[in-house]
C-alpha positions in Angstrom: 0.0 0.0 -0.3 1.4 3.4 -0.8 0.3 6.3 1.5 0.9 10.0 0.9 1.0 12.4 3.8 0.0 16.0 2.5 0.4 19.1 4.6 -0.9 22.5 3.7 -0.2 25.9 5.4 -3.4 27.8 4.6 -3.6 31.8 4.7 -5.2 32.9 7.8 -8.8 32.9 8.4 -9.2 31.0 5.3 -9.2 27.4 6.4 -13.0 27.0 6.6 -13.2 28.1 3.0 -10.4 25.9 2.0 -12.3 22.9 3.5 -15.6 23.7 1.7 -13.8 23.7 -1.4 -11.4 20.5 -0.7 -14.7 18.4 0.1 -15.5 18.7 -3.4 -12.4 16.7 -4.5 -12.7 13.8 -2.1 -15.3 11.9 -4.2 -13.5 12.6 -7.4 -10.3 11.2 -5.8 -12.0 8.1 -4.5 -13.6 7.4 -8.2 -9.9 7.0 -9.3 -8.9 4.8 -6.4 -7.2 7.3 -4.0 -8.7 7.1 -0.7 -9.1 10.1 2.1 -7.8 8.2 5.1 -8.1 11.0 7.5 -8.1 14.8 7.5 -7.2 17.1 10.3 -7.1 21.1 10.8 -4.9 23.0 13.0 -6.8 26.2 13.5 -4.0 27.8 15.8 -1.3 27.6 13.0 -3.6 27.6 10.1 -2.7 24.0 8.8 -4.7 21.3 7.0 -3.3 17.7 6.9 -4.4 14.7 5.4 -3.6 11.3 4.4 -4.5 9.5 1.2 -3.5 6.0 -0.2 -4.1 3.5 -2.8 -3.5 -0.3 -2.4 -0.7 -0.5 -5.4 3.1 0.5 -5.1 4.2 4.1 -4.9 4.8 3.9 -8.6 1.0 3.0 -9.2 0.1 5.9 -6.9 1.9 8.1 -8.7 0.5 6.7 -12.2 -3.2 6.9 -10.7 -2.6 10.4 -9.5 -1.4 11.6 -12.9 -4.5 10.3 -14.4 -6.6 11.9 -11.7 -4.7 15.3 -11.8 -5.4 15.4 -16.0 -9.1 14.4 -15.2 -11.8 16.7 -16.7 -13.7 16.2 -13.1 -10.8 17.4 -11.1 -10.1 20.6 -13.5 -13.8 21.5 -13.1 -13.3 21.6 -9.4 -9.9 23.6 -9.5 -11.8 26.2 -12.2 -13.7 27.5 -8.7 -10.4 27.2 -6.7 -9.2 30.6 -4.9 -5.7 30.1 -3.9 -5.7 29.5 -0.2 -2.8 27.2 0.2 0.4 29.3 0.8 2.9 26.2 1.3 2.3 22.5 0.6 4.5 19.5 1.7 3.8 16.0 0.2 5.5 12.7 0.8 5.1 9.2 1.0 5.0 7.7 4.5 5.0 4.2 5.9 3.4 2.9 9.1 5.7 2.6 12.4 4.6 0.2 15.0 5.8 1.5 18.2 3.2 0.4 20.5 5.7 -2.1 22.1 3.1 -5.0 22.0 
C-alpha cells in the first residue's frame, strides 16, 4: 500500500473556505482509487493535514494520481479554486509500530 501525507499551510482565516472547497475533491479522488484516510485542521497554526492512499505501490499511486490530475472532473473543481494554500508539503510515508506490543 502506498500512503501519502499532505500538509498545507493555509492563509490566515481561510481554512473553512479551503475545507468547503476541498470536500468537492474527495469523491473525485475516490473514483480514481485514491482514498481519503483522514484529515485534520490545526486552526491555531492555519494547517490542514490529510492522508491519502492506494492499494498499489508508490509508482502505481503516482500513475493513478497523474491520471486524476489530468481528469476533467478535477479541472472542473479547480476552476472555482481561490488560492488559499501558501505552502504544501507532500511525501510518501510508511506505518511504524511503536506500541511495544
